[in-house]
C-alpha positions as CSV (number, residue, x, y, z in Angstrom):
1,M,-18.4,0.1,-75.5
2,L,-15.1,1.7,-74.3
3,R,-13.1,3.5,-76.9
4,T,-9.7,2.1,-77.5
5,P,-7.1,4.8,-78.0
6,K,-4.9,4.6,-81.1
7,P,-1.1,5.0,-80.8
8,R,0.3,8.0,-82.5
9,N,3.7,6.5,-83.2
10,A,5.7,3.3,-82.9
11,R,7.0,4.2,-79.4
12,S,3.5,4.6,-77.9
13,K,2.4,1.5,-79.7
14,R,5.1,-0.6,-78.0
15,A,4.2,1.0,-74.6
16,M,0.5,0.0,-75.1
17,E,1.4,-3.5,-76.1
18,A,3.6,-3.8,-73.0
19,R,0.7,-2.9,-70.7
20,A,-1.9,-4.9,-72.5
21,P,-3.3,-8.1,-70.8
22,R,-1.5,-11.3,-71.6
23,D,-1.9,-15.0,-70.8
24,Y,1.4,-15.2,-69.0
25,E,2.1,-12.1,-66.9
26,A,5.5,-10.4,-66.8
27,A,7.2,-9.7,-63.5
28,K,5.4,-7.1,-61.4
29,K,7.3,-3.9,-60.7
30,A,7.7,-2.7,-57.1
31,I,8.1,0.9,-56.0
32,F,9.9,1.7,-52.7
33,V,8.6,5.0,-51.3
34,T,10.3,6.8,-48.4
35,G,8.0,8.7,-46.1
36,P,8.6,12.1,-44.6
37,H,10.7,10.5,-41.8
38,S,12.9,7.5,-42.0
39,S,15.3,5.4,-39.8
40,R,18.3,3.1,-40.1
41,L,16.2,0.0,-40.1
42,V,13.9,1.3,-42.8
43,S,16.8,2.2,-45.0
44,L,18.4,-1.2,-44.4
45,A,15.1,-3.0,-45.2
46,F,14.7,-1.0,-48.4
47,K,18.2,-1.7,-49.6
48,D,18.1,-5.5,-49.1
49,L,14.5,-6.1,-50.1
50,A,15.1,-4.2,-53.3
51,A,18.2,-6.3,-53.9
52,L,16.1,-9.4,-53.9
53,K,13.6,-7.8,-56.3
54,K,16.0,-6.6,-59.0
55,P,15.6,-5.6,-61.8
56,D,11.9,-5.0,-61.3
57,N,12.3,-2.4,-58.5
58,I,11.9,1.4,-58.6
59,Q,13.2,3.5,-55.6
60,F,12.1,7.1,-55.1
61,N,15.0,9.2,-53.9
62,K,13.0,12.1,-52.5
63,K,10.8,11.9,-49.4
64,N,7.0,11.8,-50.0
65,D,4.3,12.7,-47.5
66,C,2.3,9.5,-48.1
67,L,0.1,7.7,-45.7
68,P,-1.5,4.7,-47.5
69,F,-4.2,4.1,-44.9
70,E,-5.6,7.6,-45.5
71,S,-7.4,8.7,-48.7
72,S,-4.7,11.1,-49.7
73,G,-2.1,8.4,-49.5
74,T,-4.3,6.0,-51.5
75,E,-4.6,8.5,-54.3
76,S,-0.8,9.0,-54.4
77,L,-0.3,5.2,-54.8
78,E,-2.9,5.0,-57.6
79,F,-1.2,7.9,-59.4
80,W,2.3,6.3,-59.2
81,S,0.9,3.0,-60.2
82,G,-0.5,4.3,-63.5
83,K,2.5,6.5,-64.1
84,N,5.1,3.7,-63.7
85,D,3.0,0.7,-64.6
86,A,3.7,-0.8,-61.2
87,S,1.3,-2.7,-58.9
88,L,3.4,-3.3,-55.8
89,F,4.5,-0.7,-53.2
90,I,6.5,-0.6,-50.0
91,V,6.1,2.7,-48.0
92,G,8.6,3.2,-45.2
93,N,8.3,5.8,-42.5
94,H,9.2,6.3,-38.9
95,Q,6.8,7.9,-36.4
96,K,6.4,8.1,-32.7
97,K,3.4,5.8,-32.6
98,R,4.7,3.4,-35.3
99,K,8.5,3.2,-35.3
100,D,10.4,1.6,-38.2
101,N,7.2,1.1,-40.1
102,L,6.8,-0.7,-43.5
103,I,3.5,-0.7,-45.4
104,W,3.0,-3.2,-48.2
105,A,0.4,-2.3,-50.8
106,R,-1.0,-4.0,-53.9
107,C,-2.9,-2.4,-56.8
108,F,-5.3,-4.0,-59.3
109,D,-6.8,-2.2,-62.3
110,G,-5.3,1.1,-61.2
111,K,-6.8,1.0,-57.6
112,V,-5.4,-0.1,-54.3
113,L,-6.4,-3.7,-53.6
114,D,-5.1,-4.3,-50.0
115,L,-2.6,-3.0,-47.4
116,L,-0.5,-4.7,-44.8
117,E,1.5,-2.8,-42.1
118,M,4.4,-4.3,-40.1
119,G,7.3,-3.0,-38.1
120,V,11.0,-3.9,-38.3
121,L,12.3,-5.1,-34.9
122,Q,15.8,-6.2,-35.9
123,G,17.7,-6.3,-39.2
124,K,21.0,-7.7,-40.5
125,A,22.2,-6.7,-43.9
126,I,23.6,-9.0,-46.5
127,A,27.1,-7.5,-46.1
128,E,27.3,-8.5,-42.5
129,F,27.3,-12.2,-43.2
130,K,30.5,-14.2,-43.8
131,S,29.5,-15.2,-47.4
132,P,27.8,-12.2,-49.0
133,F,25.0,-13.2,-51.3
134,S,24.5,-11.5,-54.6
135,P,21.4,-13.0,-56.4
136,T,21.4,-13.1,-60.2
137,I,19.2,-10.6,-61.9
138,G,15.8,-12.2,-62.6
139,S,16.3,-15.2,-60.2
140,R,13.3,-16.5,-58.3
141,P,13.4,-17.8,-54.7
142,L,11.9,-20.9,-53.1
143,F,9.5,-20.0,-50.3
144,H,9.1,-22.0,-47.1
145,F,6.4,-20.9,-44.6
146,S,6.5,-22.5,-41.1
147,G,3.8,-21.9,-38.6
148,P,0.3,-23.1,-37.8
149,H,-1.4,-20.0,-39.1
150,F,0.2,-20.1,-42.5
151,S,-1.9,-23.2,-43.4
152,P,-5.5,-22.2,-44.3
153,E,-8.3,-23.1,-42.0
154,D,-10.3,-26.2,-43.0
155,S,-13.6,-24.4,-42.4
156,A,-12.5,-21.6,-44.8
157,V,-11.8,-23.8,-47.8
158,D,-14.8,-24.8,-49.9
159,A,-14.0,-27.3,-52.6
160,D,-17.0,-26.2,-54.7
161,A,-16.4,-22.4,-54.5
162,P,-13.8,-20.9,-56.8
163,F,-10.8,-19.2,-55.2
164,S,-12.2,-20.2,-51.7
165,G,-8.7,-20.6,-50.3
166,A,-7.4,-17.3,-51.5
167,L,-10.7,-15.5,-50.5
168,S,-10.2,-16.6,-46.9
169,M,-7.7,-13.7,-46.4
170,C,-10.6,-11.2,-47.0
171,N,-11.9,-12.1,-43.5
172,S,-10.7,-10.8,-40.2
173,G,-8.7,-13.0,-37.8
174,I,-5.2,-14.3,-37.2
175,H,-5.4,-17.0,-39.9
176,A,-6.6,-14.4,-42.4
177,S,-3.7,-12.1,-41.5
178,F,-1.1,-14.7,-42.0
179,Q,-2.7,-15.8,-45.3
180,H,-2.6,-12.2,-46.4
181,L,1.1,-12.0,-45.5
182,K,1.9,-15.3,-47.4
183,S,0.0,-14.2,-50.5
184,L,1.7,-10.8,-50.5
185,L,5.3,-12.2,-50.2
186,I,4.7,-14.8,-52.9
187,D,3.2,-12.2,-55.2
188,F,6.0,-9.7,-54.5
189,Y,8.8,-12.2,-55.5
190,R,6.9,-14.3,-58.0
191,G,8.9,-13.1,-61.0
192,E,8.0,-13.7,-64.6
193,E,5.8,-16.6,-65.7
194,A,6.9,-18.9,-68.4
195,P,4.6,-20.4,-71.1
196,P,4.3,-24.2,-71.4
197,A,7.1,-26.1,-73.2
198,S,9.6,-23.2,-72.7
199,G,11.8,-24.8,-70.1
200,P,14.4,-27.5,-70.2
201,G,13.3,-31.1,-70.1
202,A,13.0,-34.3,-72.1
203,V,9.2,-33.8,-72.4
204,P,8.6,-30.4,-73.9
205,G,5.1,-30.0,-72.5
206,A,6.0,-31.0,-69.0
207,A,8.7,-28.4,-68.3
208,G,8.6,-24.6,-68.0
209,N,4.9,-24.2,-67.4
210,S,5.0,-22.8,-63.9
211,I,8.1,-20.7,-63.1
212,A,11.2,-19.5,-64.7
213,L,14.5,-20.3,-63.0
214,R,17.7,-18.7,-64.2
215,D,21.0,-20.4,-63.3
216,G,19.1,-22.9,-61.1
217,L,17.8,-22.4,-57.5
218,Q,20.0,-19.8,-55.8
219,H,18.2,-18.8,-52.6
220,I,15.4,-19.9,-50.3
221,I,13.3,-17.5,-48.3
222,C,12.1,-18.9,-45.0
223,V,9.2,-17.2,-43.2
224,T,8.6,-18.5,-39.7
225,E,5.8,-17.6,-37.3
226,G,7.1,-16.4,-34.0
227,P,5.5,-15.9,-30.5
228,E,3.0,-13.1,-29.8
229,L,4.5,-10.0,-28.4
230,E,2.7,-9.0,-25.2
231,L,3.4,-5.6,-23.7
232,G,2.8,-4.5,-20.1
233,E,3.2,-8.0,-18.6
234,A,5.9,-8.9,-16.1
235,D,6.3,-12.4,-17.6
236,A,7.2,-11.2,-21.1
237,P,8.7,-13.9,-23.3
238,H,12.0,-12.0,-23.5
239,S,13.6,-11.3,-20.1
240,D,16.4,-9.2,-21.5
241,P,15.6,-5.6,-20.7
242,D,17.3,-4.2,-23.9
243,L,15.6,-6.7,-26.1
244,A,12.3,-6.1,-24.4
245,K,12.8,-2.4,-24.9
246,L,13.5,-2.9,-28.5
247,Y,10.4,-5.0,-29.0
248,A,8.3,-2.4,-27.1
249,A,9.6,0.4,-29.4
250,G,8.7,-1.6,-32.5
251,A,5.3,-2.8,-31.2
252,A,2.1,-1.4,-32.8
253,Q,-0.2,0.7,-30.8
254,I,-3.1,0.1,-33.1
255,K,-6.2,0.2,-30.9
256,D,-7.0,3.9,-31.4
257,S,-10.0,5.8,-32.6
258,N,-8.4,6.9,-35.8
259,S,-8.3,3.5,-37.4
260,P,-11.0,2.9,-40.0
261,A,-13.7,0.4,-39.5
262,D,-12.4,-1.9,-42.3
263,T,-8.9,-2.2,-40.6
264,D,-8.1,-5.6,-39.1
265,T,-5.8,-5.6,-36.0
266,S,-6.4,-9.2,-34.8
267,A,-2.8,-10.2,-35.5
268,S,-1.2,-7.1,-34.0
269,G,1.9,-8.0,-32.0
270,R,2.6,-11.3,-33.8
271,I,6.3,-11.7,-34.7
272,V,7.5,-13.1,-38.1
273,Y,11.1,-14.1,-38.8
274,F,12.3,-13.4,-42.3
275,R,15.5,-15.4,-43.2
276,V,17.3,-16.1,-46.5
277,Y,19.3,-19.2,-47.2
278,A,21.4,-20.5,-50.1
279,P,22.4,-24.1,-50.9
280,R,26.1,-25.0,-50.5
281,P,27.8,-27.2,-53.1
282,A,26.7,-30.8,-53.0
283,V,28.8,-33.1,-50.7
284,K,30.1,-36.1,-52.5
285,T,28.9,-39.4,-51.1
286,Q,29.2,-43.0,-52.1
287,S,28.4,-44.0,-55.6
288,G,24.6,-44.4,-56.2
289,A,23.7,-42.4,-53.1
290,T,21.7,-39.1,-53.2
291,P,24.1,-36.1,-52.9
292,K,23.7,-34.2,-49.6
293,I,22.9,-30.5,-49.9
294,E,23.2,-28.1,-47.0
295,L,21.8,-24.6,-46.5
296,H,23.6,-21.7,-45.0
297,E,22.2,-18.3,-44.1
298,V,23.3,-15.5,-46.5
299,G,21.0,-12.6,-45.5
300,P,19.2,-10.4,-45.3
301,S,17.7,-11.3,-41.9
302,F,14.7,-9.4,-40.4
303,D,12.3,-9.7,-37.4
304,F,9.0,-8.2,-38.3
305,V,6.0,-7.5,-36.1
306,L,2.5,-7.4,-37.6
307,R,0.5,-4.3,-36.9
308,R,-2.6,-3.7,-39.0
309,R,-4.0,-4.4,-42.4
310,R,-6.8,-3.6,-44.8
311,P,-8.0,-6.7,-46.5
312,A,-9.2,-6.7,-50.1
313,D,-12.8,-6.7,-51.1
314,A,-14.0,-10.2,-52.1
315,T,-15.5,-9.1,-55.4
316,R,-12.4,-7.2,-56.5
317,L,-10.1,-10.0,-55.3
318,T,-12.1,-12.5,-57.4
319,N,-11.7,-10.4,-60.4
320,A,-7.9,-10.1,-59.7
321,L,-7.6,-13.9,-59.4
322,K,-9.2,-14.6,-62.7
323,R,-6.9,-16.0,-65.4
324,P,-7.5,-16.0,-69.2
325,R,-8.4,-19.2,-70.8
326,T,-5.2,-20.4,-72.5
327,A,-4.9,-22.8,-75.3
328,A,-4.0,-25.6,-72.9
329,L,-7.2,-25.1,-70.9
330,S,-9.3,-24.7,-74.1
331,N,-8.2,-28.1,-75.3
332,K,-9.5,-29.8,-72.1
333,Q,-13.1,-30.8,-71.4
334,G,-13.4,-31.2,-67.7
335,T,-10.5,-33.3,-66.5
336,T,-9.8,-35.0,-69.8
337,K,-8.4,-33.7,-73.1
338,R,-10.8,-33.1,-75.9
339,K,-10.1,-35.3,-78.9
340,N,-9.4,-34.0,-82.4
341,I,-9.8,-30.3,-81.2
342,L,-6.8,-27.9,-80.8
343,T,-6.5,-24.2,-80.2
344,D,-3.6,-22.4,-81.8
345,D,-1.6,-19.4,-80.4
346,M,-4.1,-16.9,-81.9
347,G,-7.0,-18.5,-80.0
348,D,-8.6,-20.1,-83.1
349,M,-10.1,-23.5,-82.6
350,L,-8.9,-26.2,-85.0
351,G,-10.7,-29.5,-85.4
352,R,-10.1,-32.8,-87.3
353,V,-13.2,-34.2,-89.1
354,H,-13.4,-37.8,-90.1
355,M,-15.4,-38.4,-93.3
356,E,-16.1,-41.4,-95.6
357,R,-14.0,-42.1,-98.6
358,Q,-14.9,-39.7,-101.4
359,D,-15.8,-40.9,-104.9
360,L,-13.6,-38.8,-107.3
361,G,-15.7,-39.8,-110.3
362,K,-18.5,-37.6,-109.0
363,L,-16.2,-34.7,-108.2
364,Q,-17.4,-31.5,-109.9
365,T,-14.3,-29.8,-111.4
366,R,-14.0,-26.2,-112.2
367,K,-15.1,-25.2,-115.7
368,M,-12.7,-23.0,-117.7
369,K,-12.9,-21.4,-121.1
370,G,-9.4,-22.7,-122.0
371,L,-10.6,-26.3,-121.6
372,K,-13.7,-25.8,-123.8
373,R,-13.6,-27.7,-127.2
374,G,-13.7,-25.8,-130.5
375,R,-15.9,-26.4,-133.5
376,G,-13.4,-28.4,-135.6
377,E,-12.6,-30.7,-132.7
378,D,-16.3,-31.4,-132.3
379,D,-16.7,-32.5,-136.0
380,E,-13.7,-34.9,-135.8
381,E,-14.9,-36.4,-132.5
382,D,-18.4,-36.9,-134.1
383,E,-16.8,-38.8,-137.1
384,D,-14.8,-41.0,-134.8
385,Q,-17.9,-41.8,-132.8
386,V,-19.8,-42.8,-136.0
387,G,-16.9,-45.1,-137.1
388,N,-16.8,-46.8,-133.8
389,E,-20.6,-47.3,-133.9
390,D,-20.3,-49.1,-137.4
391,E,-17.6,-51.5,-136.1
392,S,-19.7,-52.3,-133.0
393,E,-22.7,-53.0,-135.3
394,D,-20.6,-55.5,-137.4
395,V,-19.6,-57.3,-134.3
396,A,-23.1,-57.4,-133.1
397,D,-24.3,-58.9,-136.5
398,S,-21.7,-61.7,-136.3
399,G,-23.0,-62.4,-132.9
400,E,-26.5,-62.8,-134.2
401,E,-25.4,-65.5,-136.8
402,G,-24.0,-67.6,-134.0
403,F,-20.3,-67.7,-135.1
404,D,-17.8,-67.9,-132.3
405,E,-14.3,-69.2,-131.9
406,D,-15.3,-72.9,-131.6
407,D,-17.3,-72.7,-134.8
408,M,-14.5,-71.1,-136.7
409,R,-12.1,-73.9,-135.5
410,A,-14.6,-76.5,-136.7
411,V,-14.9,-74.9,-140.1
412,V,-11.2,-74.8,-140.5
413,D,-10.8,-78.5,-139.4
414,G,-13.5,-79.5,-142.0
415,E,-11.7,-77.8,-144.9
416,D,-8.5,-79.7,-144.0
417,D,-10.3,-83.0,-144.1
418,D,-11.6,-82.3,-147.6
419,D,-8.2,-81.5,-148.9
420,E,-6.8,-84.8,-147.5
421,D,-9.6,-86.8,-149.3
422,D,-8.8,-85.2,-152.6
423,E,-5.1,-86.0,-152.3
424,S,-5.9,-89.7,-151.5
425,D,-8.1,-90.0,-154.7
């Protein structure tokens, strides 16, 4: 059995409670780490991606010699994760082989879970748009993924196996790579979960059990799958020499002997478009018609190219996907709700038992010395009982002689007749 450390003061106790497991997780913190060499696109990506993540972002000011795909870089991420209570990382660097590089990392239980590397081909900051966008702190976006590889393969989904759809990203292949990217982006901007019956709505139990929206829906992140970037071909998809040169500079040269065996490069060269939109005020229409809402781009805008990734182990990912059994799930039996059984906030099970009507005459009450009769009270009660018994005996004797109410009336009527006869004489 593992020893549970005891807090020394109130401050350490609050820190331990904040890191303790909970039914509904808080927003995950993300750390932005700058490598030994940076570039303009990396700085631009850090600034705008961190703006969408506020206030759950931590940015290191100093440069760090961190290479997450190597053992030394993995140890650094695990150290920072435990020190700052963060599970998400973005490491940005600029090298000759991998220019304008971003490495996304996730940690679970103090260890690195998976890695995904991509390059920044083009970038446009929020300030460059006509209507600069400033998301409210704590707001959550709506994601829209467009592309054939963002939908899971039918063969990879098993209805009987738990987490079969999420575990498909542990495999190698293009589908698995895009599923990995989709899971990473959603987890990065997921925000804080809200418990049931905490949101607005007429029915308390039907609102607020999935996400927490502050000030309504503010922005939409659209991730679109682009064409594959092919290098060294004359019929490249982009005929512009400057644009082709830019794509060639940001393309990944992955197929080298230094890549580990568990690194997947099947989706290398695939382009992904990252766009952010915001809804405009609703346009007034005729009475009774649905208001028309339009979207306009507010930034940031990036063109990413996938390079390499290190998928998570299936066993560790299964443990990471497990959720605690909440009170709502405990009250269900299969797909139906269990009757007369409830689970309170403390996890205690409460049940309603139906019993027959109880006979209170047979109820055993508690005996107390204060209710015990004294000696004088016992003698008086005995005399009263004797007097009552004598009266009952007299009544019983009269019953043996056969006198009842009708006989008494007959006797009285007979006496009246005798008196009348005497008066007549």
